[in-house]
C-alpha positions as a Markdown table, in Angstrom:
| # | Residue | x | y | z |
|---|---|---|---|---|
| 1 | Unk | -3.7 | -18.3 | 2.3 |
| 2 | Unk | -3.8 | -14.7 | 3.3 |
| 3 | Unk | -5.7 | -14.1 | 6.3 |
| 4 | Unk | -9.0 | -11.9 | 5.7 |
| 5 | Unk | -10.7 | -10.4 | 9.2 |
| 6 | Unk | -14.2 | -10.0 | 8.6 |
| 7 | Unk | -14.5 | -6.5 | 10.6 |
| 8 | Unk | -18.3 | -6.0 | 11.7 |
| 9 | Unk | -19.9 | -3.1 | 11.6 |
| 10 | Unk | -19.8 | -2.7 | 15.2 |
| 11 | Unk | -16.4 | -2.7 | 15.2 |
| 12 | Unk | -16.1 | 0.2 | 12.5 |
| 13 | Unk | -18.7 | 2.1 | 14.4 |
| 14 | Unk | -16.6 | 1.6 | 17.4 |
| 15 | Unk | -13.4 | 2.2 | 15.6 |
| 16 | Unk | -11.9 | -0.8 | 17.5 |
| 17 | Unk | -11.6 | -4.2 | 16.7 |
| 18 | Unk | -12.7 | -7.2 | 19.1 |
| 19 | Unk | -9.7 | -8.6 | 21.1 |
| 20 | Unk | -9.9 | -11.7 | 18.7 |
| 21 | Unk | -9.8 | -10.0 | 15.4 |
| 22 | Unk | -7.0 | -7.7 | 16.9 |
| 23 | Unk | -4.7 | -10.8 | 18.0 |
| 24 | Unk | -5.6 | -12.1 | 14.2 |
| 25 | Unk | -4.5 | -9.1 | 12.6 |
| 26 | Unk | -1.5 | -8.3 | 14.5 |
| 27 | Unk | -0.1 | -12.3 | 14.5 |
| 28 | Unk | -0.9 | -12.5 | 10.8 |
| 29 | Unk | 1.1 | -9.4 | 9.9 |
| 30 | Unk | 4.0 | -11.0 | 12.3 |
| 31 | Unk | 3.7 | -14.4 | 10.8 |
| 32 | Unk | 2.8 | -13.5 | 6.8 |
| 33 | Unk | 3.8 | -9.9 | 6.7 |
| 34 | Unk | 0.2 | -9.1 | 5.3 |
| 35 | Unk | -3.2 | -9.2 | 6.6 |
| 36 | Unk | -6.5 | -7.8 | 5.2 |
| 37 | Unk | -9.1 | -6.0 | 7.2 |
| 38 | Unk | -12.5 | -6.2 | 5.1 |
| 39 | Unk | -15.2 | -3.8 | 5.3 |
| 40 | Unk | -13.8 | -1.0 | 7.0 |
| 41 | Unk | -14.3 | 1.8 | 4.8 |
| 42 | Unk | -17.8 | 3.1 | 3.7 |
| 43 | Unk | -18.6 | 2.1 | 0.1 |
| 44 | Unk | -20.1 | 5.3 | -0.9 |
| 45 | Unk | -16.6 | 6.8 | 0.0 |
| 46 | Unk | -15.1 | 4.3 | -2.3 |
| 47 | Unk | -17.4 | 4.8 | -4.6 |
| 48 | Unk | -16.7 | 8.7 | -5.1 |
| 49 | Unk | -12.8 | 7.6 | -5.0 |
| 50 | Unk | -13.6 | 5.1 | -7.8 |
| 51 | Unk | -15.4 | 7.5 | -10.2 |
| 52 | Unk | -13.2 | 9.8 | -9.9 |
| 53 | Unk | -9.6 | 7.7 | -10.2 |
| 54 | Unk | -11.3 | 5.8 | -13.3 |
| 55 | Unk | -11.8 | 9.0 | -14.9 |
| 56 | Unk | -8.2 | 10.3 | -14.4 |
| 57 | Unk | -6.2 | 7.1 | -15.5 |
| 58 | Unk | -5.8 | 8.6 | -19.1 |
| 59 | Unk | -4.5 | 12.0 | -17.5 |
| 60 | Unk | -1.6 | 9.9 | -16.0 |
| 61 | Unk | -0.9 | 7.7 | -18.9 |
| 62 | Unk | -0.9 | 10.6 | -21.2 |
| 63 | Unk | 1.7 | 12.5 | -19.4 |
| 64 | Unk | 4.4 | 13.2 | -21.5 |
| 65 | Unk | 6.5 | 11.7 | -18.7 |
| 66 | Unk | 4.0 | 9.0 | -17.4 |
| 67 | Unk | 4.7 | 7.4 | -14.2 |
| 68 | Unk | 4.9 | 3.6 | -15.3 |
| 69 | Unk | 6.5 | 1.3 | -12.8 |
| 70 | Unk | 9.0 | -1.0 | -14.3 |
| 71 | Unk | 6.5 | -1.7 | -17.4 |
| 72 | Unk | 3.5 | 0.2 | -19.3 |
| 73 | Unk | 0.9 | -2.2 | -17.3 |
| 74 | Unk | 1.0 | -0.6 | -14.0 |
| 75 | Unk | 0.8 | 3.6 | -13.7 |
| 76 | Unk | 1.5 | 5.8 | -10.4 |
| 77 | Unk | -1.5 | 7.4 | -9.9 |
| 78 | Unk | -2.2 | 9.9 | -7.3 |
| 79 | Unk | -5.9 | 10.3 | -6.0 |
| 80 | Unk | -7.0 | 13.8 | -5.2 |
| 81 | Unk | -5.5 | 15.4 | -2.5 |
| 82 | Unk | -8.0 | 17.5 | -1.6 |
| 83 | Unk | -12.3 | 17.6 | -0.5 |
| 84 | Unk | -14.5 | 16.3 | -1.5 |
| 85 | Unk | -12.3 | 13.4 | -1.7 |
| 86 | Unk | -10.9 | 12.9 | 1.5 |
| 87 | Unk | -12.3 | 10.6 | 3.6 |
| 88 | Unk | -10.9 | 9.7 | 7.1 |
| 89 | Unk | -11.9 | 5.9 | 6.8 |
| 90 | Unk | -9.1 | 6.0 | 4.1 |
| 91 | Unk | -6.3 | 8.3 | 5.4 |
| 92 | Unk | -7.1 | 8.1 | 9.0 |
| 93 | Unk | -8.7 | 4.7 | 9.5 |
| 94 | Unk | -9.1 | 3.8 | 13.4 |
| 95 | Unk | -8.8 | 0.4 | 12.7 |
| 96 | Unk | -5.8 | 0.4 | 10.4 |
| 97 | Unk | -4.2 | 2.3 | 13.1 |
| 98 | Unk | -4.9 | 0.3 | 15.8 |
| 99 | Unk | -3.1 | -2.7 | 14.1 |
| 100 | Unk | -0.1 | -0.2 | 12.5 |
| 101 | Unk | 0.4 | 1.3 | 16.2 |
| 102 | Unk | 0.6 | -2.1 | 17.9 |
| 103 | Unk | 3.1 | -3.3 | 15.4 |
| 104 | Unk | 5.1 | 0.0 | 14.8 |
| 105 | Unk | 4.8 | 1.6 | 18.4 |
| 106 | Unk | 3.6 | 4.8 | 19.3 |
| 107 | Unk | 4.6 | 8.0 | 17.4 |
| 108 | Unk | 3.2 | 6.9 | 13.8 |
| 109 | Unk | 3.5 | 8.5 | 10.7 |
| 110 | Unk | 2.4 | 8.7 | 7.3 |
| 111 | Unk | 4.4 | 10.6 | 4.5 |
| 112 | Unk | 2.8 | 8.6 | 1.4 |
| 113 | Unk | -0.8 | 9.1 | -0.2 |
| 114 | Unk | -0.5 | 7.8 | -3.7 |
| 115 | Unk | -1.4 | 4.8 | -5.5 |
| 116 | Unk | -1.2 | 2.5 | -8.5 |
| 117 | Unk | -3.4 | 1.3 | -11.2 |
| 118 | Unk | -3.1 | -1.6 | -13.4 |
| 119 | Unk | -4.2 | -1.2 | -17.1 |
| 120 | Unk | -4.9 | -3.8 | -19.5 |
| 121 | Unk | -1.7 | -5.4 | -20.2 |
| 122 | Unk | 0.3 | -8.8 | -20.7 |
| 123 | Unk | 3.4 | -7.1 | -18.8 |
| 124 | Unk | 4.5 | -7.9 | -15.3 |
| 125 | Unk | 6.7 | -6.8 | -12.7 |
| 126 | Unk | 9.7 | -8.2 | -11.1 |
| 127 | Unk | 9.3 | -9.6 | -7.9 |
| 128 | Unk | 10.4 | -7.2 | -5.4 |
| 129 | Unk | 10.5 | -4.9 | -2.2 |
| 130 | Unk | 9.3 | -1.5 | -1.7 |
| 131 | Unk | 12.0 | -1.0 | 0.7 |
| 132 | Unk | 15.0 | -3.3 | 1.8 |
| 133 | Unk | 16.3 | -4.2 | 5.3 |
| 134 | Unk | 18.1 | -1.9 | 7.5 |
| 135 | Unk | 21.4 | -3.5 | 7.0 |
| 136 | Unk | 23.3 | -5.7 | 4.8 |
| 137 | Unk | 24.3 | -9.2 | 5.2 |
| 138 | Unk | 21.6 | -9.4 | 8.4 |
| 139 | Unk | 20.9 | -13.1 | 9.9 |
| 140 | Unk | 17.9 | -12.2 | 11.4 |
| 141 | Unk | 15.7 | -9.4 | 10.3 |
| 142 | Unk | 14.7 | -6.6 | 12.5 |
| 143 | Unk | 11.1 | -5.9 | 13.8 |
| 144 | Unk | 8.9 | -4.3 | 11.2 |
| 145 | Unk | 9.7 | -0.6 | 10.7 |
| 146 | Unk | 7.2 | 0.2 | 7.6 |
| 147 | Unk | 3.6 | -0.8 | 6.5 |
| 148 | Unk | 2.0 | -0.1 | 3.5 |
| 149 | Unk | -1.8 | 0.2 | 3.6 |
| 150 | Unk | -3.3 | -0.4 | 0.4 |
| 151 | Unk | -7.2 | 0.4 | -0.4 |
| 152 | Unk | -8.3 | -1.1 | -3.6 |
| 153 | Unk | -11.4 | 0.8 | -4.8 |
| 154 | Unk | -12.6 | -1.9 | -7.2 |
| 155 | Unk | -13.0 | -5.6 | -6.2 |
| 156 | Unk | -9.6 | -7.2 | -7.1 |
| 157 | Unk | -8.9 | -10.6 | -8.3 |
| 158 | Unk | -6.4 | -12.6 | -10.2 |
| 159 | Unk | -8.2 | -11.5 | -13.5 |
| 160 | Unk | -7.8 | -7.9 | -12.8 |
| 161 | Unk | -4.3 | -7.4 | -11.5 |
| 162 | Unk | -4.5 | -8.5 | -7.7 |
| 163 | Unk | -0.9 | -7.9 | -6.3 |
| 164 | Unk | 1.2 | -11.1 | -6.4 |
| 165 | Unk | 2.3 | -11.9 | -2.7 |
| 166 | Unk | 5.1 | -13.9 | -1.2 |
| 167 | Unk | 3.6 | -14.5 | 2.1 |
| 168 | Unk | 6.0 | -14.5 | 4.8 |
| 169 | Unk | 9.2 | -13.5 | 3.0 |
| 170 | Unk | 9.3 | -10.0 | 4.8 |
| 171 | Unk | 12.0 | -11.9 | 7.2 |
| 172 | Unk | 14.2 | -12.7 | 4.2 |
| 173 | Unk | 16.9 | -10.0 | 4.5 |
| 174 | Unk | 18.6 | -11.0 | 1.0 |
| 175 | Unk | 17.7 | -7.1 | -0.1 |
| 176 | Unk | 18.8 | -4.2 | 2.1 |
| 177 | Unk | 18.2 | -0.3 | 1.9 |
| 178 | Unk | 22.2 | 0.0 | 0.5 |
| 179 | Unk | 21.5 | -2.3 | -2.6 |
| 180 | Unk | 21.2 | -0.2 | -5.9 |
| 181 | Unk | 18.2 | -2.5 | -6.8 |
| 182 | Unk | 15.1 | -3.7 | -5.1 |
| 183 | Unk | 14.3 | -6.9 | -7.4 |
| 184 | Unk | 14.8 | -9.8 | -5.8 |
| 185 | Unk | 17.5 | -11.9 | -7.0 |
| 186 | Unk | 16.4 | -15.2 | -9.5 |
| 187 | Unk | 18.7 | -17.6 | -7.2 |
| 188 | Unk | 16.8 | -16.1 | -4.1 |
| 189 | Unk | 13.4 | -16.9 | -5.6 |
| 190 | Unk | 14.4 | -20.2 | -6.5 |
| 191 | Unk | 16.0 | -20.8 | -2.8 |
| 192 | Unk | 12.5 | -19.6 | -1.3 |
| 193 | Unk | 10.7 | -21.8 | -3.8 |
| 194 | Unk | 12.4 | -24.9 | -2.8 |
| 195 | Unk | 11.7 | -24.3 | 1.0 |
| 196 | Unk | 7.6 | -23.7 | 0.6 |
| 197 | Unk | 7.6 | -20.3 | -0.4 |
| 198 | Unk | 5.0 | -19.9 | -3.2 |
| 199 | Unk | 3.1 | -16.8 | -4.5 |
| 200 | Unk | -0.4 | -15.9 | -4.2 |
| 201 | Unk | -3.2 | -13.8 | -5.5 |
| 202 | Unk | -5.9 | -12.9 | -3.4 |
| 203 | Unk | -9.4 | -11.9 | -3.7 |
| 204 | Unk | -10.0 | -8.6 | -1.9 |
| 205 | Unk | -13.3 | -6.6 | -1.5 |
| 206 | Unk | -13.5 | -2.9 | -2.2 |
| 207 | Unk | -14.0 | -1.1 | 1.3 |
| 208 | Unk | -10.9 | -3.3 | 2.4 |
| 209 | Unk | -7.5 | -2.4 | 3.7 |
| 210 | Unk | -4.5 | -4.7 | 3.1 |
| 211 | Unk | -1.9 | -4.0 | 5.4 |
| 212 | Unk | 1.8 | -5.3 | 4.3 |
| 213 | Unk | 5.3 | -5.3 | 5.5 |
| 214 | Unk | 7.2 | -3.1 | 3.4 |
| 215 | Unk | 9.8 | -5.8 | 3.0 |
| 216 | Unk | 7.6 | -8.2 | 2.0 |
| 217 | Unk | 7.8 | -9.8 | -1.7 |
| 218 | Unk | 5.7 | -9.2 | -4.1 |
| 219 | Unk | 5.0 | -7.9 | -7.9 |
| 220 | Unk | 2.5 | -6.3 | -9.9 |
| 221 | Unk | 0.8 | -8.6 | -12.4 |
| 222 | Unk | -1.2 | -8.4 | -15.7 |
| 223 | Unk | -5.0 | -6.9 | -15.5 |
| 224 | Unk | -6.4 | -9.2 | -18.2 |
| 225 | Unk | -10.1 | -7.0 | -18.1 |
| 226 | Unk | -10.8 | -3.5 | -20.2 |
| 227 | Unk | -11.3 | -1.6 | -16.8 |
| 228 | Unk | -8.3 | -0.3 | -15.0 |
| 229 | Unk | -7.9 | -1.3 | -11.4 |
| 230 | Unk | -6.7 | 1.5 | -9.1 |
| 231 | Unk | -5.5 | 1.0 | -5.6 |
| 232 | Unk | -4.6 | 3.7 | -2.8 |
| 233 | Unk | -1.2 | 3.4 | -1.0 |
| 234 | Unk | -0.2 | 5.1 | 2.2 |
| 235 | Unk | 2.7 | 4.3 | 4.5 |
| 236 | Unk | 2.9 | 4.2 | 8.2 |
| 237 | Unk | 6.4 | 4.3 | 9.8 |
| 238 | Unk | 8.0 | 4.1 | 13.0 |
| 239 | Unk | 8.8 | 7.1 | 14.4 |
| 240 | Unk | 12.3 | 6.8 | 14.3 |
| 241 | Unk | 12.5 | 6.1 | 10.3 |
| 242 | Unk | 13.6 | 8.8 | 8.1 |
| 243 | Unk | 10.9 | 9.7 | 6.3 |
| 244 | Unk | 10.2 | 11.2 | 2.6 |
| 245 | Unk | 9.1 | 13.8 | 0.9 |
| 246 | Unk | 6.0 | 15.9 | 2.5 |
| 247 | Unk | 2.6 | 15.5 | 1.2 |
| 248 | Unk | 0.7 | 18.7 | 0.2 |
| 249 | Unk | -3.0 | 19.0 | 1.1 |
| 250 | Unk | -5.1 | 21.9 | 1.1 |
| 251 | Unk | -4.7 | 25.0 | 3.8 |
| 252 | Unk | -8.6 | 24.1 | 4.8 |
| 253 | Unk | -8.0 | 20.8 | 5.9 |
| 254 | Unk | -5.5 | 20.8 | 8.6 |
| 255 | Unk | -8.2 | 19.9 | 11.1 |
| 256 | Unk | -8.8 | 16.9 | 9.1 |
| 257 | Unk | -5.6 | 15.3 | 9.6 |
| 258 | Unk | -5.1 | 16.1 | 13.3 |
| 259 | Unk | -5.1 | 12.3 | 15.2 |
| 260 | Unk | -3.9 | 11.3 | 18.5 |
| 261 | Unk | -1.8 | 8.2 | 17.1 |
| 262 | Unk | -1.1 | 9.2 | 13.4 |
| 263 | Unk | 1.1 | 12.1 | 12.3 |
| 264 | Unk | 0.6 | 13.0 | 8.7 |
| 265 | Unk | 3.6 | 14.3 | 7.5 |
| 266 | Unk | 2.3 | 17.5 | 5.3 |
| 267 | Unk | 2.4 | 21.2 | 4.3 |
| 268 | Unk | -0.5 | 22.7 | 4.3 |
| 269 | Unk | -1.1 | 25.1 | 1.3 |
| 270 | Unk | -3.1 | 27.9 | -0.2 |
| 271 | Unk | -1.9 | 27.0 | -3.8 |
| 272 | Unk | -3.1 | 25.1 | -6.2 |
| 273 | Unk | -2.1 | 21.1 | -5.9 |
| 274 | Unk | -1.5 | 19.6 | -9.5 |
| 275 | Unk | -1.8 | 15.9 | -8.3 |
| 276 | Unk | -1.8 | 14.8 | -11.9 |
| 277 | Unk | 2.1 | 15.6 | -12.3 |
| 278 | Unk | 3.0 | 15.0 | -8.9 |
| 279 | Unk | 3.9 | 11.3 | -8.9 |
| 280 | Unk | 7.2 | 9.9 | -10.4 |
| 281 | Unk | 7.5 | 6.4 | -11.5 |
| 282 | Unk | 8.7 | 3.5 | -9.2 |
| 283 | Unk | 10.9 | 1.9 | -11.7 |
| 284 | Unk | 14.2 | 0.2 | -10.6 |
| 285 | Unk | 14.8 | -1.6 | -13.8 |
| 286 | Unk | 18.2 | -1.1 | -15.7 |
| 287 | Unk | 18.0 | 1.2 | -18.9 |
């Protein structure tokens, strides 16, 4: 069962988890590779993002090169990277940073602000990792070096495509960054089942943040409802980990992103940002 930390309004105001909640969250990340911090984002902010992202779904799926991830049931969808859609409790959430800094160390950086939307479909993704382990043929996994932060803007459940998670598999070293595919081989899935690893799908409330070790096995699964299920994603990295492309935000938002513990790797531009055309598919299947 996934660990859900029921964060109080006092913790949100203070910007700090209680020692008990902090220890619960860090322990769950180390043990399971995943934890949910519940009720850490203002629901009005979630409403604004939800309405805009639902409105935008057809613009992403309607692209000539629509960024479908593995199949047409899951589309890569960026939230708008400009006001009035930028919120500190999403991009610079103090409670999230408290946990990721404890695990990744000082010098955190975020180089990702995107998301994925499950649309009505009977299709599912293969079980995969987002990033493999640092070296091939490792006997023991390294400590965590990257944490995905997912922010669902709707309540998620197995019915509308809550992500399938294989808790504890972040320490399984069968896939490395040198492998051409991020899919988990079927024989490794069977081995995991035989020793007690089984996937779960959690119910997660909008306004929560789901923290996931970037090496954790997971899969996007079908959304059986008529309403798309958008979910924002960021990635916090250890300071020594090579990062990807720079994010793009308006020049006027530089002050917004200043934070003592989290460096948002971004270019601040006066040019228009075409966020609809920005994302590409994360599809590692053979063609």
